[in-house]
C-alpha positions in Angstrom: 0.0 0.0 0.0 2.8 2.4 0.9 4.6 1.7 -2.4 1.3 2.3 -4.3 0.8 5.6 -2.5 4.4 6.7 -3.3 4.0 5.8 -6.9 0.7 7.7 -7.2 2.3 10.7 -5.4 5.2 10.7 -7.8 2.9 10.4 -10.8 0.8 13.4 -9.7 4.0 15.4 -9.0 5.3 14.6 -12.5 2.1 15.6 -14.2 2.0 18.9 -12.2 5.6 19.7 -13.1 4.9 19.0 -16.8 1.9 21.2 -16.8 3.1 24.5 -15.3 4.2 27.3 -17.6 6.5 29.4 -15.3 9.8 29.1 -13.6 9.8 32.6 -12.1 11.9 33.8 -9.2 9.7 35.8 -6.8 11.2 38.0 -4.1 9.6 40.4 -1.6 11.7 42.9 0.2 10.9 45.6 2.7 14.0 47.6 3.5 12.1 50.8 4.4 9.4 49.2 6.5 10.0 49.6 10.2 8.9 47.0 12.8 9.7 43.5 13.7 6.8 41.7 11.9 9.0 40.7 9.0 7.6 37.2 8.7 4.6 38.4 6.8 6.8 39.3 3.9 8.3 35.8 3.8 4.8 34.4 3.8 3.7 36.8 1.0 6.8 35.8 -1.0 6.0 32.1 -0.7 2.3 32.6 -1.5 3.1 34.6 -4.6 5.7 32.0 -5.7 3.1 29.3 -5.5 0.5 31.5 -7.2 2.9 32.1 -10.1 4.6 28.8 -10.6 2.2 26.2 -9.3 -1.0 27.4 -11.1 -2.0 26.5 -14.6 -2.2 29.6 -16.8 -2.7 28.1 -20.3 -4.2 25.1 -22.0 -0.8 23.9 -23.2 1.5 21.3 -21.6 5.0 22.6 -20.9 7.9 20.4 -20.4 10.2 21.4 -17.4 12.8 22.7 -19.8 10.2 24.8 -21.7 9.0 26.7 -18.7 9.2 30.5 -19.1 11.9 32.1 -16.9 11.8 35.5 -15.3 11.9 37.5 -12.1 9.3 39.4 -10.0 10.8 41.6 -7.4 8.4 43.4 -5.1 9.9 46.1 -2.9 7.4 47.2 -0.2 7.9 50.8 0.9 5.0 51.1 3.4 2.6 48.8 5.3 -0.4 49.8 7.3 -2.2 46.7 8.6 -3.3 44.8 5.5 -2.5 47.7 3.1 0.8 47.6 1.2 2.5 50.2 -1.0 5.3 48.9 -3.3 7.0 48.9 -6.6 7.5 45.8 -8.7 10.3 45.0 -11.0 9.3 42.4 -13.7 11.9 40.8 -15.9 11.5 38.2 -18.6 14.1 36.2 -20.5 14.2 33.5 -23.1 16.9 31.1 -24.3 18.6 31.6 -27.7 18.5 28.5 -29.9 21.7 26.3 -29.8 23.2 28.5 -27.2 23.6 28.8 -23.4 22.7 32.5 -23.7 19.5 34.0 -22.4 18.2 37.2 -24.0 16.0 39.7 -22.1 12.5 40.3 -23.3 11.4 42.7 -20.6 12.8 44.6 -17.7 10.3 47.1 -16.2 9.6 48.7 -12.9 5.9 49.2 -12.1 5.9 52.0 -9.5 2.2 52.1 -8.9 1.6 48.9 -6.9 -0.8 49.0 -4.0 -2.5 45.9 -2.6 -4.1 44.3 0.3 -2.8 41.1 1.8 -3.8 39.1 4.8 -1.3 36.5 6.0 -2.4 32.9 5.6 -5.4 33.9 3.6 -5.4 32.2 0.2 -4.8 34.3 -2.9 -8.0 34.3 -5.0 -8.0 34.8 -8.7 -10.4 34.2 -11.6 -9.8 35.3 -15.2 -13.2 37.0 -15.5 -13.3 38.7 -12.1 -11.2 41.5 -10.6 -10.8 39.8 -7.2 -7.9 41.8 -5.8 -5.3 44.2 -7.1 -2.5 41.9 -5.9 -3.5 38.8 -7.9 -4.9 40.8 -10.8 -1.6 42.7 -11.3 0.5 39.6 -11.0 -1.8 37.7 -13.4 -1.6 40.7 -15.8 2.2 40.5 -16.0 2.2 36.8 -16.3 0.0 37.1 -19.4 2.3 39.8 -20.7 5.2 37.4 -20.1 3.3 34.7 -22.1 2.5 37.1 -24.9 6.0 38.4 -25.3 7.5 34.9 -25.2 5.0 33.8 -27.7 5.7 36.7 -30.1 9.4 35.9 -29.9 8.9 32.4 -31.2 6.0 32.8 -33.7 4.5 35.7 -35.6 1.8 37.2 -33.4 2.1 34.1 -31.2 1.3 36.1 -28.1 -2.1 37.4 -29.2 -4.2 35.1 -27.0 -2.3 36.1 -23.9 -2.3 39.8 -24.7 -6.1 39.5 -25.0 -6.2 38.0 -21.5 -4.1 40.9 -20.1 -6.4 43.4 -21.9 -9.3 41.8 -20.2 -7.7 42.4 -16.8 -7.1 46.0 -17.7 -10.8 46.4 -18.7 -11.9 45.0 -15.4 -9.4 47.2 -13.6 -11.1 50.4 -14.7 -13.2 50.4 -11.6 -10.3 49.6 -9.3 -9.3 52.3 -6.7 -5.6 51.4 -7.2 -3.5 53.2 -9.8 -2.0 51.6 -12.9 -5.1 50.6 -14.8 -6.4 53.8 -16.3 -5.2 55.8 -19.4 -5.3 59.2 -17.7 -3.2 58.2 -14.7 0.1 58.0 -16.6 1.6 57.6 -20.1 3.6 54.6 -18.9 1.5 52.1 -17.0 -0.3 48.8 -17.3 -3.0 50.4 -19.5 -0.6 51.8 -22.0 1.6 48.7 -22.1 -1.1 46.4 -23.3 -2.6 49.2 -25.5 0.7 49.4 -27.4 0.9 45.6 -27.7 -2.6 45.3 -29.1 -3.0 48.4 -31.2 -2.7 47.5 -34.9 -1.0 50.9 -35.6 2.1 49.6 -33.7 2.0 46.0 -35.1 5.5 46.6 -36.5 6.9 46.3 -33.0 5.5 42.8 -32.6 6.8 41.9 -36.0 10.2 43.2 -34.9 10.0 41.1 -31.8 9.5 38.0 -33.9 12.2 38.8 -36.5 14.8 39.9 -33.9 14.5 36.7 -31.9 13.3 33.8 -34.1 14.8 34.9 -37.4 17.7 36.8 -35.9 19.2 35.6 -32.6 18.0 32.0 -33.1 19.8 31.7 -36.5 23.1 33.2 -35.5 24.6 30.0 -34.1 24.4 28.6 -37.7 24.9 31.8 -39.7 25.7 35.0 -38.0 25.2 37.2 -41.1 21.8 35.7 -41.9 20.7 36.4 -38.4 22.1 39.9 -38.5 20.0 40.6 -41.6 16.9 39.8 -39.7 18.0 42.1 -36.8 18.6 44.8 -39.4 15.0 44.3 -40.6 13.7 44.4 -37.0 15.4 47.8 -36.5 13.7 49.1 -39.6 10.3 48.0 -38.2 11.1 49.7 -34.9 11.8 53.0 -36.8 8.5 52.7 -38.5 6.7 52.4 -35.2 8.7 55.3 -33.8 7.7 57.5 -36.7 4.1 56.6 -36.1 4.4 57.7 -32.5 7.8 59.0 -31.2 8.6 57.8 -27.7 6.2 54.9 -27.9 6.2 53.1 -24.5 6.6 49.5 -25.8 9.4 50.6 -28.0 11.2 52.2 -25.0 10.8 48.9 -23.1 12.2 46.9 -26.0 15.3 49.2 -26.2 15.7 49.1 -22.5 16.0 45.4 -22.6 18.1 45.2 -25.7 20.6 48.2 -25.8 23.7 46.4 -24.7 22.9 43.3 -26.7 22.4 45.3 -29.9 25.7 47.0 -29.4 27.4 43.6 -29.1 25.6 42.2 -32.2 26.8 45.0 -34.4 30.4 45.2 -33.0 31.4 42.7 -35.6 29.2 43.9 -38.5 30.4 45.4 -41.8 30.9 49.2 -41.8 27.8 49.7 -43.9 25.6 47.7 -41.5 27.1 49.5 -38.5 26.4 52.9 -40.0 22.8 52.0 -41.0 22.1 50.5 -37.6 23.5 53.4 -35.7 21.5 55.9 -37.7 18.3 54.1 -36.9 19.2 53.6 -33.2 20.1 57.3 -32.7 16.8 58.2 -34.3 14.6 56.0 -32.2 16.6 56.3 -29.0 18.3 59.7 -29.1 19.0 59.8 -25.3 21.4 56.9 -25.7 23.2 58.1 -28.9 26.6 57.9 -27.2 26.1 54.2 -26.4 25.3 53.5 -30.0 28.3 55.6 -31.2 30.5 52.9 -29.7 29.4 50.5 -32.5 31.2 52.7 -35.0 34.3 52.8 -32.8 34.8 49.0 -32.7 36.8 47.1 -35.3 35.5 44.2 -37.3 38.1 41.9 -35.7 35.7 41.4 -32.7 33.3 39.2 -34.7 34.3 36.0 -32.9 34.0 37.3 -29.4 30.6 38.8 -30.0 29.1 35.8 -31.7 30.5 32.9 -29.7 31.0 32.1 -26.1 33.8 30.0 -24.6 32.0 26.8 -25.5 31.5 27.8 -29.1 27.8 28.8 -28.6 26.5 32.0 -29.9 26.5 34.7 -27.3 25.5 38.3 -28.3 25.7 39.4 -24.7 29.4 38.7 -24.4 31.6 41.7 -23.8 
């Protein structure tokens, strides 16, 4: 009987591990909060970890090695009873084909994060109900994670998940907490999903696909073919910028990719370098000096910027 119980337990655990979509690190810190009741933050961290990683978010089956990796860092600045004020850093990454390198898809700090939390009370969430700002905000970013990851592997592959995130924003219009409404800020949850679902800026999503699937993923086999796709993705980003200068989602893309792009072009031809730098300075003028470094590097660095010590492609190497 004991052996049967253990076998069943192992089978259930294996199915659960196979089904979950995320392998996300969750951390809750409270450096500015005074008092000795710090255990509540540890409990919150564990509850959120379970909510993110042990809940099923899609209808697809994910193998353990396919789980989406990222980080959610919540920094609490104030607590009054069950009311918390915090900021949240969300970061998403995905592997590059035939490489040990992971490329960043998103690195964003949400500064408008207020929520209620009662220790040892289960975290409630349903897709069609705005149950709480805590779980709705976390779920929103998880669907954004799924959407960005999907777009990086297939053209418009993230559409179903962006629709889910849009649904949460729609339900959040009656929430008292900030972050859900257009008039509150030009850079918040509302505008992030608006940019991702607005057909006017579809070129950004096309750039996401070309940059990753046709660009980075091809470079281990053919660096120049991959770089051509990256060139095309920059053209698409310029198109979006001309439609709306300073577009929020474009800024987030560049924030995640600046250093990587500089490394990708460090070994490019002079013509490709000049073309890339001109585009980058146009769409990201505040960082022109960083892109200028591309022109100052010699073409002899191709090997170091395209392969790691193990021979794998590594655009992030310095």
